[in-house]
N, C-alpha and C positions, 0 to 999 in steps of 0.2 A: 255393147256394140256402139259404134259411132253414129252420131246423127247423120242421116242421109244415106247410110250404107244399105245395100239390099238385104231384106229379110225374106228368106224363102220358107214358105209354109206348105207342108204336104200332109195329107191324110191318106189312109188306105180305105178303099171302098169300091162299090160297083160303078162302073162307067155309066150306068143307066140312071143314077141318082142325080138330083138337081142340088148343087152345092151353092149355099149362100154365105159369103164371108162378111165379117164384121166391118170391113172397110168398104162394102158396097158391091164388090165384084160377085158375080154369080153366073152359073151356067151348068148345063148337064154335063157330067163328067169332068167339071173343073176341079180336079183334086189337088192342084198345086198352083200357087200364085207367088209373085215376088212383089214386095212393097218397100218403099224407103222407110228406114227407121225414123220414127218421129218422137220427139221429147214429150214425155207425159204419157205415152202409150206403153203400158207394161204387160198387156195381154191381148190376145186375138182370139175370136170365136169363129166357129163354122157350124152351120145347120144343114143337114142333108134331108131331102124329101124324096120318098119313093112314090111310084105312081098311085099307090093306094092312099097317099096323104099322111103316112106315118113319118115322124121326125126323129132324127138322130142328131145329138149335140156333141161337140168336141170343143175343148178350151185349151189354149196354151198361155201360160202366165209367167211372171218373174223375168220379163225381158228388161234388162237394164240398159238405158240409152244414155250415152255421155254427150254433152254438147260439142259441136265442131268448133265453135268459136271459144275455145277454152280460155278461162281466166285463172291466174295463179291463186292459190289458197291464200287466206288472210290469217294473220296472227293477232289474236285479241282485237279483231276488228279494224286493224290498221292496214291500209293498202298502199301507202306511200312510204318514202324513206322516213325513218323516225327511230326513236329509242324509247326505252323504259328506264326509269331510275327509282331506286328505293334507298332508304337510309335506315341503318340499324346500329344500335349501340354494341360495342364490343362485348362479348359474352352472352348476348341475347340471340335467340333463334330468329332467323329470317326465313320465311317460308312463303312461296308464291307459286301460282300455277300459270301456265302460258297456254291458253286454249287456241284451237285452230278452227277455221270455218271455211266451207267450200260448198260446191254443189252437193246436195244431200245424197246423191248416188255415187259419189267418187270417194275412194279410199284416199286418206291423207296420212303420210308418215311424218314424224317430227324429228329434227336433227339439232344436236347441240354442237357447237364449235368452240375451238380454243378454250377448252375447260382447264381450270387450274385445280390444284390439290385442295382438299378440304371439304367442299360442298358435296352433297349427295344429289345427283342428277337423275331424274326419273322420267318415265313415260306412262301414260295412261290413256284410256279412252273416255271421251266426254259423253257420259251416259245421258246427260240432260239435253244435248243437241243432236248428236248422231254418233252412234257407237263405233262407226268405222273411221272417225276423225281422231287421229292420235294427237295428244297434247303433251306438254312437258311440265315437270315439277322441279322445284329447286328448294333445297333445305340446307341451312348452314348456320352455325353458331360461331362467328368469327372471334378470334382471340387477339387480333392486332388491327390497329386503325390503318386506314388507307382507302384508296379507291380501286375497285376490282371491276373487271368487265368479262362478260361471256357474250357469245353471239348465237343466234338461233335462226333456223328457217324451216319451212315446211315444203313437202313435195306431194303433188297430187298424182294419182294413178289414172288419169284420163286416157282411154284407149286411142282417142284421136290424136292427142298431143299432150304428153305429160309435162307440166310446168312446175318449176320451183318458185317459192315465194321470195321476196326481197329479204336479204339478210338483215336482221334487226340486232341492235346492241342493247344488252341490259347492263346498266351501271349500278354497282352496289357501293354505296358510301358507308364505310365503317367508321363511326365516330367514337369518341370517349365514352365510357360507361357513365360519366357524370355530366355529359353534355345535355343541355335542355333540348327537347325535341319540339315542343309547342309551348308557347308562353301567352297567357292571356292576362291583361291588366284591366281592373275595374276599381273604382273608388280610390283613386290615387291623387293626392294634392300636394302642392309644394310645402305646405306647413304641417301636414299630417300624412305620414306614410308616403313620402315623395318617391318618384321614380329614381332608380339607380342611374349612374352616369352611362353605363353601357349594358345593354341587354342583347344577348346572342341566343339564337335558336336555330336548330338544324332545319326545321320545317316551316314554321311561320310564327309571327308575333301579331296578336290582336289586342286592340285597346279601345275601350269606351263603349262596348256594345251592351253591357249589362250593368253599367255604373259609370259615372263621369270620370274622366282622366284629364287632369290639368297638368301640362308640363311645367310651366313657370319660366323663370328667366335662366336657370342653370342649363348648361350643355347636357343634352340627353341624346344618345345614339341607339337606334334600333338596327341591329345587324342580322339579317335573315334573308333567305331567298324570296319570301313573301311577307309583306306587312299589310295588315288590314286595319284601317282606322275609321271609326265612326264619326267622321267630321261633318256629315250632312245635317244631323239633328243636334249637334252640340255635345255629343258624347265624348269626343276628343278635342281638346283645345291645345293647339300647339304653341310653341314658344319660339322666340327669335333664334335660339341656339339649338333647336331640335332638327335632326336630320336622320335619314335612313341610309344604310349601306347594304350592298349585296356581296361583299367581300367573303371569301371562303372562311368558314367558322370551324372551330373544333379540329384544327389541323393535327397531324401527327406530332409536330413540334410542341404544340400546346398540351397534348396528352402526356408526352414523355417528360415534360418539365413543368410540373404543377406549381412549383415555386418559381413563378415568373412575375415580371412587373404587371402582367395583366391580372394577377391575383394578389395584388399587394394588400397587406394588412390594413384594415380600416378600423380606427378607434371608435367603439360604439358608446362612448361615454354619454351621449345625449339620450340614449334609449334605456338607460338603467331604470328598472321599475322601482317605484317609491314604496311598495308594500307587498306583502303576501300574507296568506292565512293558512298555516300548516295545521288544519284541524281535521284532516282526512275526510273531507266531504267530497273529494274528487274534483274540486275547482280551486285553481290558484294555490295549490298545496306546496309548490316549490318555488324558490326564488332563483331566477337566472337572468342573465343579460341577453335579450333577444338580438338576433341578427336577421332583420326583416328582409334584406336583399338576398341572402344565401344562407338560410337556416340549416341546410345539409352540409355545408362547408364553412361552418361559422368562423367568420373573421379571417379565413385562410390561416388559422393558427395552427402551429406545430407543437406547442407545448404551453402549459399554463400553470399558475399557482393561485389559490384562492384561500383566504383567511377570513373568518367571521369573529367579531368581538362584541361583547355586551357593553353597556354604557359605562361600566367601571373598568374596562379595558381587559377583562378576562377573555382569553382565547377559548372559543367554544367549538370551533370546527376548522379543519384545515384539510386541503386536498390539493394534489398536484399530479401532473402527468407530463413526464419528460421523454418517455421512451415509446416511440410508436411500435405497434404490435408487428409490423413487418419490415421495420428498418427505414422505410421511406414511403410513408402513406400519405396520399393526398386526402383532403377532406376528412380530417381526423375527428373533428368534433361536431356535434349537432346542437342547435339552439332554435326551438325548444329542445331540452335534453332528451335523451333516450337511455335512461339508466339501465334498462334490461337488455340493451343490445350488446351482443358479445363484441369484445374488442374496443368498446367505447368507455371512456372515463370522462364524461361531459362535466363542464363546470356549472355546478348548481348546488343549492343547499335545501334540504328537505325540512329544516327545522330541528334536526336531531343534534343533541349535544354529545360530543364524544367524551365518555368517561375518562379517557386517558389524560385529558387536561385538568382534572380534579375539580370541576365545577359541579356542585351538588344540587343547585336549584333547578327545578324543571323549567322549561321554556315558558315565558309569560309574555303578554302583550307589551309592546314598548318599542324603543328605537335601538337598532343594532347597527354595527359599523362593518364595512368590508374593505379589504385590500386585495385587488386583483392584479395579476401581471400575466401578460400574454406575449409570447414570442412568435413572430411570424417567420417567413422563409429566410429573412435576412439574418436572424439570429439562431436559427434552428440547428444547423449542421454543427456549429460549435456553440453549444449552449452556454449562455453567459456573455457571448460576444455579440457584435451586431447591435441593432436598435432594440431596446426594451420598451414595450408598451405597457404602461401600468396606470392605474387610476385608483382612487379611494373615494368613499362616500358613506352615506347612511341610508337606511330604509326602515320602514315600520312593520312590525309583526302584529296582525290583528287577528281576532277570532279564535285564539287558542282555546280549547275546550277542557272541561273538567275531566272528561274521559281520557284526554291525552296526558294530563298531569298524573292521574292515577296509574296509567299504563307506564309512564316514564318511571314513577317511584317504584313500581313493582317489577321493573325489568332492568334495573341499573346494572345487573351483571350480564345482561344479554349483549350480544354483538351490537356495535353502534349502527349497523346497517339493517338490523332486524325490523321489519315493519310493525307498526302498532295496529292491531286489529280492531276495527270498529264496525258497528252495524247501523243500518239506516233503513227506514221504511219507504224511502223514495226510490222508485224503480223507473228507469228511463230506458226505452228501447229505441235504438237507432238503426235504420237499414239504408243502405246505399246500393244503387244498381244503375248501370249505364244503359243508354239508348243510343248505340253508335250510329244508327241511320240518321239521327237528327243532331248528333254531336252534343247530346244532353246527358248530364249525370243527375239523377234524381236522388235526393236526400230526404228521408222521411223520419219523423220522430214521434214518439207516443209517450205521454206521461201516464204510466199504467195505473197509478194510484190517484191520479187527479189532484196531487198535492199543489198547493199554491206556490208558484215560482215565477218570478218576473221574466227571466230569460235565461237561455243557455247558449254560450258562445261556441261556435264551431269554426275550425280551420280545415282547409283542404290543401294537402301538400302534393308536390309531384314526387318523382322517384328519389330525388336527392333532398327531399323535405324543404323545397322552397315553396313559400305560400302562394297558391294559385288564387284563392278567393277565401274570404272569411265573412261571417255574418252571425245572426242570432235567430234562434227559434224562440217563439213566444206562444204561450198558451198550452193546451193539451196536445196539439198536433202540429 
């Protein structure tokens, strides 16, 4: 019923009884009354007394009163014009719910508008708030970048005056599968692990909150809708050529043409490691050239050649990759390498000598030489044309073990990529788990055998294997 409308209450009984109603009205034979409907009053009672003092009781309940000054329902707590916006990578599922809120006694229906093909649009009742308030749900795994919009509104069923909510727009930004969503920088300095020239993130960029970040004198650009810098306590120290931009990022054109000037090849000559120890201890077992800025899209390379020689000029190892698996694949190589990933042939050497080159000596400590060639986008489509990026140098092999030499001698006929099996009494257990309410990722380690070890280095990468943060564990925990 609507607030203020008359409620007529009637009972059957003798006219000789004295009727006392819960609103205070009473009288002999007063078997019917009319009262205005009041908010919060859901039941009425009446007690009848006969001349001998006996009592008779009656109750009416479940009277639902709607307010006369009706207000439209809210969508997700929003009462004014506004919109909602989410960002999702292509191929990944976007799921969200749109709850509605209104007077607890009013039914609410949910409505989707201008729906496009692809998503699944649902409706459900919000059990945690009120089961008569209908809400909406949206589920979609987009396969193409772009900006998409749907509109929603809610309608209440107030008997005094039914009102619709304001129409709200939900914007869905679909970005490239390899676009960075959130980037955090810590412990970055001009002379060691400097910031890249351009950092783009779909959601936000943070710098200097858990380790100092110094920009230096080079031009550095942060491009993201939100940029957070810890510059109050000296966590982030800007430079003369640092600035931020809020320009659109990861556009459709950017995704469709990964071989663009924005992803130009960068020669990583300065980051070539000077040594490695292929002794199968699980640490520093392979030699590779790191790409600190974009390990999941290493150097933006489209093809490579790698040759390893000993000090006498004997060719020990050779590998190349000129044919992408799908004909035109962005982000072809990883660095650090991922030799077990299907479709990848990353540029690295695990210390294995290829028997096809006729070298009979097992790998020993000493100086070795490399020649590496990488073709970026400019020389990929017509291999051999365009600019060729190549460099050569040397590195040291350290810590080769007697077990590895014996395994090499006893497995000369085995395939070159067959791993050498070793055992170790050192056991390390690492567990990671997120605390999304505080934006924290906890990393825990335990040295199960309590062996003496100075430190263990860890790196945490994002979805395309860009380094987010690195550090060292020390001690048993």
